[in-house]
Each structure stands twice: as structure tokens, then as C-alpha cells.
N, C-alpha and C positions, 0 to 999 in steps of 0.2 A: 513777703508772702505772695503778693500779686504778681511780682516779677517771676517768681518760681512757677506759679500756675501757668503764666503765659509761655514760659519755656517748655513746660510739660506738654501744653497744648500744641506748640509748634513741632515738637518732636513726634507727637502722636500723629499730626497731620502728615509730616514727612514720611512716616511709616505707612500710613494708610493710603495716601494719595497714589503711589505707584500701583498698589493693588486695585484701587478704584479705576484707574486708567486702563489697566489690563482687563478688568471685568467688562468695561464699556467696549473695548475692542472685540472681546469674545462675543458679547451680545450683538454687536454690529455685524460680525462675521456670520453668526447664526441667523440673523435676520435676512442677510443677503442670500445665504444658502437656502433658507426656507422659501423666499420669493423665487429664487431660481428653480427650485424643485416644483413649485406650484405653477410656474408659467413657462419654463423652457424645456426641461427634460427630467425624467425620473426613472427609477427602477421599481419593479413590482414583482412579488412572488405569486406564482400561479399554482393553486393547490389542487385543481381538478383536471380531468382528462377530456374535457369537452372540445379542446382544440387539437387533440392528438391526431396524427403524429407531428403536426407542425410545431406545436408547443406541448411539452410533456408535463405532467404533475411534478412539481419540484423545480421547474425552470424559473429563473429570475430574468425578466424581460426588460429591455430598454425601450422607453416610449418617448417619441418626439412630440412634445406638447404644443408646439407652434406649427405643426404640419398643416393645420386647417385654420389658423388664425392665432392672434395673441389675445389672451384672456385677461380680464381684470383679476388680479390674484385673489384666490379663495372664493370666487363667484362663478356663476354660469354665464356671465356677460362678456362679450368680446369687445376689445378696443378696436380691432379690425379683423375681418374674416378673409380667408383665402378660398379659392375654389376647392372642390372636393368634399368628401372623399370620393373615390372611384370604386366601382364594383371590383372586388378582389382584395381591397385593402383590409388588413387586420387592425382593428381599432380597440382602444380602451374607452369605456364609457360608464357613466353612472347608471345604476339600475333604474329603469323607468317606473318601477313599482314603488320606489322610495327606498330609504335606508342609505347607509354609507358604503355599501359594498360596491367595488368597481369590477366590471366584467370585461372579458376579452372575447371577441367573436370576429368573424369575417363578414364584410359588407357583401351582401348577395344582390340586392336590388336598390334602385334609387327612386326618388319620388315619381309617382305616375306609372311605374312599371308594375307588371302583374307577376305574382309568384305562385307556383304550384309544385307539388311534389307527388309523383306517382311511381310506385314500384321501385323506390330508391333513387329515381332520376329526378333532378331538379329542372324545372322549366321556368324560364324568364321570358315574359312576353310571348309565350307559346313555343319558344325555341328550347329544345332539350340541351342541357349543358352536359356534354358527353363525359361518361366515366370510362377510364381505360386502365387496364392492369398491365404494368410493364414487365419486362423479362425477369427482373429480380423479385417479382411479387408485389412491388409497390403499387398501390392504387392511387391514381390521380384523377382530378376533375378539371375539365376545361371550362372555366367560368369566363365567358366572353373572351377577352384577349389574355387572360391570366390562367396559368396552369399551376395547380397547387396539390399538395399531398392530401389524400382523403382517408379518413378512418372508416369506421363501420357505417354503412348506409342505413337509413331508416326507411322501412317499407310501408309505414303508415301513410295513408293518403292525407294530403293537406292542400287547402285552397280550392280554387284560386282566390287570392286577395290582391287588392291594389294598394301600393304604398302611398300613404297620404303625403300632402305637401310638407316640405321641411322635415321629413322623417327618413329613416334608413331601415331596410330590412336586413337583419343580421342572423347568421347561423354559425354554429360550431362546425369545424371540419369533421369531427367525430359525431355525425348526425344522430346516431342511435343513443348517444349519451349526453346530448346537449340540451340545456334549457335556454331557449333563444326566442326569436320573434314569433315563432309558431305558438308559443305559450304566453310570452309577456307583451306581445304586440311590437309594432315598429317603434324604433328608438328616435325620439326627437333629436334633431341635429345639435341643439344647444347642450345636450348631455354628453357630447363627445369630449374626451379628455386628451386624445392624441392618437397617433399612429404607432403601432408596434414596429420597431426596426429590427431587433435581433434578440436572441437569447444571450445574456451576459455569461451566465454559468448555470449549472444544474447541481442541486444538493437535495438529497432525501435521506431516508433512514439508512440507506446503504452507503452514504457518503457522497463525495463529489464525483460527477461524471464529466471528465474533461473533454470527452468526445463531442459534447453539446455546447461547449464554450464558444462564444462569439459567432454562433450559427445565425445566418441571416434568416429572417422570417419573410417568406414569400406567400 
């Protein structure tokens, strides 16, 4: 009887063991993928139009999560930091008011700089960041050395305010419809999650829009 029980146990182990090894491999792969997504690069869906026309509602964006340093996975702490960001970068960051929502905006000003908005024109350190309408009707803003597409301007006066140390002042490209540093305050650098590189694809209620696939975010 004992010999029969041992044989049954051995057959059961031989049946279960391959499944267990496969499960461990799957769990290991998931762990590596999770760490990679938390520290290296990831994709995010954008539901709002605050960054239109650069990023449209329904775009899925690719974010370089080591653009400004390598973070300890699942924390706000850096293993090492790189320089940046620069004015004009489009960044992903955690909401400084709290919560789990991640936001996408453009860096407008860096620590120590003064930000002001008058009659739809942005001023950084007293210098107007020129708005221009191109021949095809596209509106662009010249933000320092970066030229980017601009949505609807906001004509409400704002500022002047000085960006605190280790903070960034961010705004949406579609100023009239953007909840940004004008309302939530400057963003602590430690809340950065990465730099937005491109639109991977676009999908909304109307389906896929292939014209936006792999579009670079400038």
C-alpha cells in the first residue's frame, strides 16, 4: 500500500511540476515587464483635450521614463538624476494635489523664472512668447527655442508668479481648456514621471485614426 501511495505521489509531482515551472516563468516575466514599465518606458491613454492639437483626446502616448533620471521602482525617489527638463518639453507627472491621476502638460518655465499671461500672450521673465498663425491656419507659439502647435488661447490675466526652487511651471497647449499650474501651482520635480516622445496610435468612439499613429510630440 505504501509503495502504491509513493508511486501515486511521484506521478502527481511529475504532472504538476512542469505546470509549476511554467507558472514561475510567467510570474518572472510579468515581474520584469512591470519593473520595466515602472522605470523605463510606458504607454498612457489621454482622455482630455488640454494638450490639443499636440495631443488629442483618445491618443495613446509613449513616455520615456528615464529621460530625467532612473527612479526606484514604484516610488518618487531617484537612483540617479539627469539634467532637465527644459522649457518646451512635454512631460508626464503626478498630480501635485494628490491622487493617482497622471497628467500631461508642457514645461513653460523653470525654477526662478517669472511667468505671466496677458491678453492670451505668455510672458517668461518679461519676454513675450510670440504667437503666430501660419498660412494653413495652424497657430504656433515660439516658447524660447521651441516652436509648438497652440490651441485656443486664454485671455484671462495671470501672474506674475515666480517658479519656486525644484519646481516646474506647466501649461496645456490648449490654454483655454487646461487645468495646469495656473490653478494647481508649480509641479515639484520629484513628481515627474517622464518625457512624452510620440503618439503611438489614436482610438476613440469613431475608431482608429491612423493619421495620428507614431506622430512625434514636439
